TORKOL-4160 file (C-alpha; in steps of 0.2 Angstrom, whole numbers, padded with zeros to 4 digits, m for minus):
230
<pt num="1" X="0000" Y="0000" Z="0000"/>
<pt num="2" X="0006" Y="0017" Z="m0004"/>
<pt num="3" X="0011" Y="0029" Z="0009"/>
<pt num="4" X="m0004" Y="0040" Z="0007"/>
<pt num="5" X="m0018" Y="0046" Z="0019"/>
<pt num="6" X="m0028" Y="0032" Z="0025"/>
<pt num="7" X="m0045" Y="0030" Z="0033"/>
<pt num="8" X="m0043" Y="0021" Z="0049"/>
<pt num="9" X="m0057" Y="0013" Z="0060"/>
<pt num="10" X="m0052" Y="0009" Z="0078"/>
<pt num="11" X="m0063" Y="0002" Z="0092"/>
<pt num="12" X="m0059" Y="0006" Z="0110"/>
<pt num="13" X="m0050" Y="0022" Z="0108"/>
<pt num="14" X="m0053" Y="0030" Z="0125"/>
<pt num="15" X="m0038" Y="0021" Z="0134"/>
<pt num="16" X="m0024" Y="0010" Z="0132"/>
<pt num="17" X="m0018" Y="0004" Z="0115"/>
<pt num="18" X="m0033" Y="0011" Z="0106"/>
<pt num="19" X="m0029" Y="0029" Z="0113"/>
<pt num="20" X="m0011" Y="0027" Z="0108"/>
<pt num="21" X="m0015" Y="0021" Z="0091"/>
<pt num="22" X="m0027" Y="0036" Z="0089"/>
<pt num="23" X="m0013" Y="0048" Z="0093"/>
<pt num="24" X="0000" Y="0039" Z="0082"/>
<pt num="25" X="m0011" Y="0037" Z="0066"/>
<pt num="26" X="m0018" Y="0054" Z="0068"/>
<pt num="27" X="m0001" Y="0061" Z="0071"/>
<pt num="28" X="0005" Y="0053" Z="0054"/>
<pt num="29" X="m0009" Y="0062" Z="0045"/>
<pt num="30" X="m0022" Y="0048" Z="0044"/>
<pt num="31" X="m0040" Y="0051" Z="0046"/>
<pt num="32" X="m0046" Y="0041" Z="0061"/>
<pt num="33" X="m0064" Y="0035" Z="0066"/>
<pt num="34" X="m0064" Y="0028" Z="0083"/>
<pt num="35" X="m0077" Y="0023" Z="0096"/>
<pt num="36" X="m0077" Y="0020" Z="0115"/>
<pt num="37" X="m0090" Y="0018" Z="0129"/>
<pt num="38" X="m0086" Y="0033" Z="0139"/>
<pt num="39" X="m0096" Y="0048" Z="0133"/>
<pt num="40" X="m0086" Y="0060" Z="0143"/>
<pt num="41" X="m0069" Y="0054" Z="0137"/>
<pt num="42" X="m0075" Y="0054" Z="0119"/>
<pt num="43" X="m0081" Y="0072" Z="0121"/>
<pt num="44" X="m0064" Y="0077" Z="0127"/>
<pt num="45" X="m0055" Y="0068" Z="0113"/>
<pt num="46" X="m0066" Y="0077" Z="0100"/>
<pt num="47" X="m0058" Y="0093" Z="0105"/>
<pt num="48" X="m0041" Y="0086" Z="0101"/>
<pt num="49" X="m0046" Y="0077" Z="0086"/>
<pt num="50" X="m0058" Y="0087" Z="0075"/>
<pt num="51" X="m0064" Y="0082" Z="0058"/>
<pt num="52" X="m0058" Y="0074" Z="0047"/>
<pt num="53" X="m0057" Y="0062" Z="0062"/>
<pt num="54" X="m0074" Y="0055" Z="0068"/>
<pt num="55" X="m0075" Y="0050" Z="0086"/>
<pt num="56" X="m0091" Y="0043" Z="0094"/>
<pt num="57" X="m0098" Y="0035" Z="0109"/>
<pt num="58" X="m0103" Y="0017" Z="0105"/>
<pt num="59" X="m0102" Y="0000" Z="0114"/>
<pt num="60" X="m0096" Y="m0013" Z="0102"/>
<pt num="61" X="m0107" Y="m0026" Z="0112"/>
<pt num="62" X="m0122" Y="m0017" Z="0106"/>
<pt num="63" X="m0126" Y="m0021" Z="0088"/>
<pt num="64" X="m0138" Y="m0007" Z="0086"/>
<pt num="65" X="m0125" Y="0006" Z="0092"/>
<pt num="66" X="m0112" Y="m0001" Z="0081"/>
<pt num="67" X="m0123" Y="0000" Z="0066"/>
<pt num="68" X="m0127" Y="0018" Z="0070"/>
<pt num="69" X="m0109" Y="0022" Z="0072"/>
<pt num="70" X="m0104" Y="0013" Z="0056"/>
<pt num="71" X="m0117" Y="0021" Z="0045"/>
<pt num="72" X="m0111" Y="0038" Z="0051"/>
<pt num="73" X="m0093" Y="0034" Z="0047"/>
<pt num="74" X="m0096" Y="0026" Z="0030"/>
<pt num="75" X="m0107" Y="0042" Z="0026"/>
<pt num="76" X="m0095" Y="0055" Z="0031"/>
<pt num="77" X="m0078" Y="0047" Z="0029"/>
<pt num="78" X="m0080" Y="0032" Z="0018"/>
<pt num="79" X="m0075" Y="0013" Z="0020"/>
<pt num="80" X="m0060" Y="0011" Z="0030"/>
<pt num="81" X="m0043" Y="0006" Z="0023"/>
<pt num="82" X="m0039" Y="m0002" Z="0039"/>
<pt num="83" X="m0051" Y="m0008" Z="0052"/>
<pt num="84" X="m0044" Y="m0012" Z="0069"/>
<pt num="85" X="m0054" Y="m0022" Z="0082"/>
<pt num="86" X="m0045" Y="m0017" Z="0098"/>
<pt num="87" X="m0059" Y="m0016" Z="0111"/>
<pt num="88" X="m0058" Y="m0030" Z="0124"/>
<pt num="89" X="m0060" Y="m0034" Z="0142"/>
<pt num="90" X="m0051" Y="m0047" Z="0153"/>
<pt num="91" X="m0058" Y="m0056" Z="0168"/>
<pt num="92" X="m0053" Y="m0053" Z="0186"/>
<pt num="93" X="m0040" Y="m0067" Z="0189"/>
<pt num="94" X="m0048" Y="m0082" Z="0196"/>
<pt num="95" X="m0050" Y="m0101" Z="0192"/>
<pt num="96" X="m0063" Y="m0103" Z="0178"/>
<pt num="97" X="m0076" Y="m0111" Z="0190"/>
<pt num="98" X="m0076" Y="m0095" Z="0201"/>
<pt num="99" X="m0078" Y="m0083" Z="0187"/>
<pt num="100" X="m0096" Y="m0076" Z="0188"/>
<pt num="101" X="m0108" Y="m0080" Z="0173"/>
<pt num="102" X="m0111" Y="m0062" Z="0171"/>
<pt num="103" X="m0093" Y="m0057" Z="0170"/>
<pt num="104" X="m0089" Y="m0071" Z="0158"/>
<pt num="105" X="m0104" Y="m0066" Z="0147"/>
<pt num="106" X="m0099" Y="m0048" Z="0147"/>
<pt num="107" X="m0081" Y="m0052" Z="0141"/>
<pt num="108" X="m0088" Y="m0063" Z="0127"/>
<pt num="109" X="m0100" Y="m0050" Z="0122"/>
<pt num="110" X="m0086" Y="m0037" Z="0120"/>
<pt num="111" X="m0071" Y="m0047" Z="0114"/>
<pt num="112" X="m0080" Y="m0059" Z="0102"/>
<pt num="113" X="m0098" Y="m0053" Z="0098"/>
<pt num="114" X="m0091" Y="m0035" Z="0098"/>
<pt num="115" X="m0079" Y="m0040" Z="0085"/>
<pt num="116" X="m0092" Y="m0048" Z="0074"/>
<pt num="117" X="m0104" Y="m0033" Z="0076"/>
<pt num="118" X="m0091" Y="m0021" Z="0069"/>
<pt num="119" X="m0087" Y="m0033" Z="0055"/>
<pt num="120" X="m0105" Y="m0035" Z="0051"/>
<pt num="121" X="m0108" Y="m0017" Z="0048"/>
<pt num="122" X="m0091" Y="m0011" Z="0040"/>
<pt num="123" X="m0087" Y="m0026" Z="0029"/>
<pt num="124" X="m0100" Y="m0024" Z="0016"/>
<pt num="125" X="m0094" Y="m0007" Z="0011"/>
<pt num="126" X="m0076" Y="m0013" Z="0011"/>
<pt num="127" X="m0080" Y="m0028" Z="0001"/>
<pt num="128" X="m0090" Y="m0017" Z="m0012"/>
<pt num="129" X="m0074" Y="m0008" Z="m0015"/>
<pt num="130" X="m0063" Y="m0024" Z="m0015"/>
<pt num="131" X="m0051" Y="m0015" Z="m0003"/>
<pt num="132" X="m0046" Y="m0015" Z="0015"/>
<pt num="133" X="m0036" Y="m0023" Z="0029"/>
<pt num="134" X="m0045" Y="m0030" Z="0044"/>
<pt num="135" X="m0034" Y="m0032" Z="0060"/>
<pt num="136" X="m0042" Y="m0041" Z="0074"/>
<pt num="137" X="m0032" Y="m0040" Z="0090"/>
<pt num="138" X="m0028" Y="m0057" Z="0097"/>
<pt num="139" X="m0015" Y="m0060" Z="0111"/>
<pt num="140" X="m0001" Y="m0072" Z="0117"/>
<pt num="141" X="m0016" Y="m0079" Z="0126"/>
<pt num="142" X="m0025" Y="m0082" Z="0110"/>
<pt num="143" X="m0011" Y="m0094" Z="0105"/>
<pt num="144" X="m0006" Y="m0101" Z="0122"/>
<pt num="145" X="m0014" Y="m0102" Z="0139"/>
<pt num="146" X="m0012" Y="m0097" Z="0157"/>
<pt num="147" X="m0021" Y="m0100" Z="0173"/>
<pt num="148" X="m0033" Y="m0087" Z="0180"/>
<pt num="149" X="m0038" Y="m0080" Z="0163"/>
<pt num="150" X="m0047" Y="m0094" Z="0155"/>
<pt num="151" X="m0062" Y="m0083" Z="0149"/>
<pt num="152" X="m0050" Y="m0071" Z="0141"/>
<pt num="153" X="m0040" Y="m0085" Z="0133"/>
<pt num="154" X="m0056" Y="m0093" Z="0126"/>
<pt num="155" X="m0061" Y="m0076" Z="0118"/>
<pt num="156" X="m0044" Y="m0073" Z="0110"/>
<pt num="157" X="m0043" Y="m0091" Z="0103"/>
<pt num="158" X="m0060" Y="m0088" Z="0096"/>
<pt num="159" X="m0053" Y="m0072" Z="0088"/>
<pt num="160" X="m0039" Y="m0082" Z="0080"/>
<pt num="161" X="m0052" Y="m0094" Z="0072"/>
<pt num="162" X="m0064" Y="m0081" Z="0067"/>
<pt num="163" X="m0051" Y="m0071" Z="0058"/>
<pt num="164" X="m0043" Y="m0085" Z="0049"/>
<pt num="165" X="m0060" Y="m0091" Z="0043"/>
<pt num="166" X="m0065" Y="m0073" Z="0038"/>
<pt num="167" X="m0048" Y="m0073" Z="0028"/>
<pt num="168" X="m0055" Y="m0087" Z="0017"/>
<pt num="169" X="m0071" Y="m0078" Z="0013"/>
<pt num="170" X="m0064" Y="m0061" Z="0008"/>
<pt num="171" X="m0062" Y="m0057" Z="m0010"/>
<pt num="172" X="m0045" Y="m0055" Z="m0018"/>
<pt num="173" X="m0036" Y="m0039" Z="m0014"/>
<pt num="174" X="m0042" Y="m0039" Z="0005"/>
<pt num="175" X="m0035" Y="m0046" Z="0021"/>
<pt num="176" X="m0040" Y="m0052" Z="0038"/>
<pt num="177" X="m0026" Y="m0054" Z="0050"/>
<pt num="178" X="m0026" Y="m0060" Z="0069"/>
<pt num="179" X="m0013" Y="m0049" Z="0077"/>
<pt num="180" X="m0004" Y="m0051" Z="0093"/>
<pt num="181" X="0000" Y="m0034" Z="0100"/>
<pt num="182" X="0013" Y="m0041" Z="0113"/>
<pt num="183" X="0013" Y="m0037" Z="0131"/>
<pt num="184" X="0010" Y="m0019" Z="0135"/>
<pt num="185" X="0008" Y="m0009" Z="0151"/>
<pt num="186" X="m0011" Y="m0005" Z="0151"/>
<pt num="187" X="m0025" Y="m0005" Z="0164"/>
<pt num="188" X="m0030" Y="m0022" Z="0157"/>
<pt num="189" X="m0013" Y="m0030" Z="0159"/>
<pt num="190" X="m0012" Y="m0022" Z="0177"/>
<pt num="191" X="m0028" Y="m0031" Z="0181"/>
<pt num="192" X="m0019" Y="m0048" Z="0178"/>
<pt num="193" X="m0001" Y="m0043" Z="0182"/>
<pt num="194" X="m0004" Y="m0030" Z="0196"/>
<pt num="195" X="0011" Y="m0018" Z="0198"/>
<pt num="196" X="0022" Y="m0030" Z="0188"/>
<pt num="197" X="0014" Y="m0023" Z="0173"/>
<pt num="198" X="0025" Y="m0008" Z="0175"/>
<pt num="199" X="0040" Y="m0017" Z="0169"/>
<pt num="200" X="0033" Y="m0018" Z="0151"/>
<pt num="201" X="0032" Y="m0006" Z="0137"/>
<pt num="202" X="0021" Y="0010" Z="0138"/>
<pt num="203" X="0007" Y="0011" Z="0125"/>
<pt num="204" X="0013" Y="0027" Z="0117"/>
<pt num="205" X="0030" Y="0019" Z="0114"/>
<pt num="206" X="0022" Y="0003" Z="0108"/>
<pt num="207" X="0012" Y="0013" Z="0095"/>
<pt num="208" X="0027" Y="0021" Z="0088"/>
<pt num="209" X="0033" Y="0004" Z="0082"/>
<pt num="210" X="0016" Y="m0004" Z="0080"/>
<pt num="211" X="0007" Y="0009" Z="0069"/>
<pt num="212" X="0021" Y="0008" Z="0055"/>
<pt num="213" X="0020" Y="m0011" Z="0055"/>
<pt num="214" X="0001" Y="m0011" Z="0053"/>
<pt num="215" X="0002" Y="0002" Z="0039"/>
<pt num="216" X="0013" Y="m0010" Z="0029"/>
<pt num="217" X="0000" Y="m0024" Z="0030"/>
<pt num="218" X="m0009" Y="m0029" Z="0014"/>
<pt num="219" X="m0017" Y="m0044" Z="0004"/>
<pt num="220" X="m0001" Y="m0054" Z="0005"/>
<pt num="221" X="m0004" Y="m0055" Z="0024"/>
<pt num="222" X="m0021" Y="m0062" Z="0022"/>
<pt num="223" X="m0025" Y="m0075" Z="0035"/>
<pt num="224" X="m0008" Y="m0075" Z="0043"/>
<pt num="225" X="m0006" Y="m0075" Z="0062"/>
<pt num="226" X="0006" Y="m0060" Z="0065"/>
<pt num="227" X="0014" Y="m0052" Z="0080"/>
<pt num="228" X="0020" Y="m0034" Z="0082"/>
<pt num="229" X="0039" Y="m0036" Z="0081"/>
<pt num="230" X="0049" Y="m0030" Z="0096"/>
């Protein structure tokens, strides 16, 4: 793909990796459409990222909210060149049988169903153009396992399978990629690692390396399980 202005869609831009990617993509001159659940944070971000950026309050677990957001983005910005499903939750560390049903269900609603909701509403326009890269964030725990985080592992293993199957369904010229971002010091990591998460890379530093890598992805990467290089 040529080094020109791209239309980037990112879920979960109010914190962590999503916020870091918003800053880095926008700083490189690309137009970003992002969503998050916090209306207060989205309103503040709109002041820093005016049009052509498009930031909206939307919960990816709510298909109707995603549909409304997608219609607005597609009408005002157009189909994305890169669609990044980043929004995710992890569970409070516990053996699987001690994880409450509601907590397990919410995690699956966001991590797995939320990804499907976003794809359902953006993919038709992308396919109509025969162009675009879908990046679904996986995890090291989507290719391996660890105790105390079985629900999160299950959701990310599912993302791996969903994305590789999607890659087989896309027309030539497009790509769907399950991408492991690596281990980064985010609020979500601190939920699992506690203060030990502070020994890992900050999201802003990570984004400086990750965004150029993602901008280089294209049809040749379709269906490949990739990891952001160190």
